[in-house]
C-alpha positions in Angstrom: 94.1 98.7 127.4 91.2 101.1 127.2 91.6 104.9 126.1 90.2 107.1 128.7 89.6 110.9 128.3 90.4 113.2 131.3 89.7 116.9 131.9 91.6 119.3 134.2 89.3 120.9 136.9 91.6 124.0 137.1 92.4 124.9 133.3 89.8 122.7 131.3 92.6 120.9 129.2 91.5 117.4 128.1 93.7 114.6 127.3 93.4 111.0 126.4 95.5 108.5 128.3 95.9 104.6 127.7 95.6 103.0 131.1 93.8 100.4 133.2 90.4 100.8 134.8 91.9 100.6 138.2 94.9 103.1 137.6 94.7 106.5 139.5 93.8 109.5 137.1 96.7 111.6 135.9 97.7 115.0 137.7 97.5 118.3 135.8 98.0 121.7 137.5 98.8 120.1 140.7 95.4 118.1 140.9 94.0 115.1 139.7 92.1 115.2 136.6 88.3 114.0 136.3 87.6 111.3 134.0 85.1 112.3 131.3 82.5 110.1 130.0 82.2 110.4 126.0 79.9 108.2 124.0 80.6 110.0 120.6 83.2 107.6 119.6 82.9 104.3 118.4 85.4 101.5 117.3 83.1 99.8 114.8 80.8 101.5 111.9 78.4 99.6 110.0 77.6 101.3 106.6 75.5 100.1 103.7 72.8 97.5 103.3 74.4 95.0 105.7 76.4 92.0 105.2 74.0 89.8 107.2 71.3 90.3 104.5 73.2 90.0 101.5 76.1 87.8 102.1 75.3 85.6 105.1 72.6 83.1 105.5 71.1 83.0 102.1 71.6 80.0 99.9 71.3 81.8 96.5 72.8 84.8 95.2 71.7 88.3 96.2 70.9 91.4 94.0 72.4 93.7 96.5 69.0 94.7 98.2 68.8 91.5 100.4 66.4 89.7 97.8 67.5 86.6 95.9 67.9 86.7 92.4 66.9 83.9 89.9 
């Protein structure tokens, strides 16, 4: 199940809740909370030169810069 971020409309407190997309929003301060759309977090992070250039699809060995070495 996905993690959703909610913000209280009265006090501004933010919480994260694991729930289905169809589930109603949680309540805080006696009112329903608003779902916050945040795009800052991702679950996957690629770093470096990229596996696809040096490890996959090349028949020969690589020098680490995407070029085949002899």
